[in-house]
C-alpha positions in Angstrom: -41.1 27.9 104.1 -43.6 30.3 105.5 -42.7 33.9 105.5 -45.2 35.2 108.0 -47.5 36.4 105.3 -44.9 38.5 103.5 -44.3 37.9 99.9 -40.9 38.7 98.5 -41.2 41.2 95.7 -39.2 40.6 92.6 -37.1 43.5 91.5 -38.5 45.0 88.4 -36.2 45.2 85.4 -36.0 48.9 84.5 -34.7 50.0 81.1 -33.0 53.3 81.6 -33.2 55.3 78.4 -31.3 58.5 79.4 -27.8 56.9 79.5 -28.5 55.3 76.2 -29.4 58.7 74.7 -26.2 60.1 76.1 -24.2 57.4 74.4 -26.0 57.8 71.1 -25.4 61.5 71.1 -21.7 61.0 71.7 -21.6 58.6 68.8 -23.5 61.0 66.5 -21.1 63.8 67.4 -18.1 61.6 66.8 -19.4 60.5 63.4 -20.3 64.0 62.4 -16.9 65.3 63.2 -15.1 62.5 61.4 -17.3 62.9 58.3 -16.6 66.6 57.9 -12.9 66.4 58.9 -10.7 66.8 55.8 -8.8 63.6 55.1 -5.4 65.3 55.1 -4.5 68.4 56.9 -1.0 69.8 56.4 0.6 72.3 58.6 3.1 73.1 55.8 2.1 76.2 53.9 2.0 75.6 50.1 0.2 77.4 47.3 -0.8 74.6 45.0 -1.8 75.1 41.4 -5.5 74.7 40.5 -7.0 71.7 38.7 -10.5 70.9 37.4 -10.5 67.2 38.4 -10.2 65.7 41.8 -8.9 62.6 43.5 -8.8 62.7 47.3 -5.6 62.2 49.2 -5.9 59.4 51.7 -4.2 58.9 55.0 -2.3 55.9 53.5 -0.6 58.2 51.0 2.9 59.6 51.7 2.9 63.4 51.4 6.1 64.8 49.8 5.8 68.6 50.2 8.0 71.3 48.7 7.2 74.8 49.9 8.0 78.1 48.2 11.4 78.4 49.7 12.4 74.9 48.4 12.3 73.1 51.8 11.4 69.5 51.4 9.1 67.6 53.8 8.1 63.9 53.9 4.9 63.5 56.0 5.6 66.9 57.7 9.2 65.9 58.6 11.9 68.1 57.2 14.4 66.3 55.0 17.3 67.3 52.8 17.5 66.8 49.0 20.2 64.1 49.5 18.2 62.1 52.1 14.8 62.5 50.2 14.8 59.1 48.5 15.9 57.3 51.7 13.1 58.9 53.7 10.5 58.2 51.1 11.5 54.5 50.9 11.5 54.4 54.8 8.0 55.8 54.8 6.9 53.3 52.1 7.8 50.5 54.6 8.4 48.0 51.8 4.9 48.5 50.3 5.5 49.8 46.7 1.7 50.1 46.1 1.4 53.0 48.5 1.2 56.3 46.6 3.6 59.2 47.0 1.8 62.5 46.6 4.0 65.4 45.5 2.7 68.8 46.7 5.0 71.4 45.2 4.3 75.1 45.6 3.3 76.7 42.3 6.0 79.4 42.4 8.8 76.7 42.3 10.8 76.3 39.1 9.4 73.5 36.9 13.0 72.1 36.7 13.2 71.7 40.5 9.9 69.7 40.6 11.1 67.5 37.6 14.4 66.8 39.5 12.4 65.5 42.5 10.3 63.3 40.2 13.4 62.0 38.5 15.1 61.2 41.8 12.0 59.2 42.9 11.9 57.4 39.5 15.6 56.5 39.7 15.0 55.0 43.1 12.2 52.8 41.7 9.3 54.7 43.2 6.7 54.6 40.4 3.4 55.4 42.1 3.7 59.2 42.3 0.9 61.7 42.0 0.9 65.4 41.8 -1.2 67.4 44.3 -3.3 70.3 43.1 -5.9 72.5 44.6 -9.4 71.5 43.6 -11.5 74.4 44.7 -13.0 74.6 48.2 -12.8 70.8 48.8 -9.0 70.9 49.5 -6.1 69.0 48.2 -6.4 66.4 45.4 -3.9 64.1 43.8 -3.7 64.0 40.0 -2.6 61.0 38.0 0.4 58.8 38.3 3.8 60.4 37.7 6.9 58.9 36.2 
């Protein structure tokens, strides 16, 4: 019971602020990078036509890209014209409400783009938008197609 005149000292609770500042700085950097990162970055080079209005492309959208040479890509995976509809339907994963964004290079013949839209429509894919360049902000999707 007696401790020979020595009192046990309680450990003080210390609040370390430096590790908390480190964590907060990492969070701020992460949020800043995510806020300024474009929503969709495509490695496929296309020269899109310009448009005055803008509707951002989201990560949920399926990107159907046709470059100047006529190569077709579904979400950056190369496909043939005959397997286009099957690949788009596979990417939709049974969710017909997902939007298909068609980004066709502006040097392509109008007839070729219309053929792609027609093939999608015949397959029952109705939520199609056309991608255009909307100034310095990046790619935008315009309207619902056929």
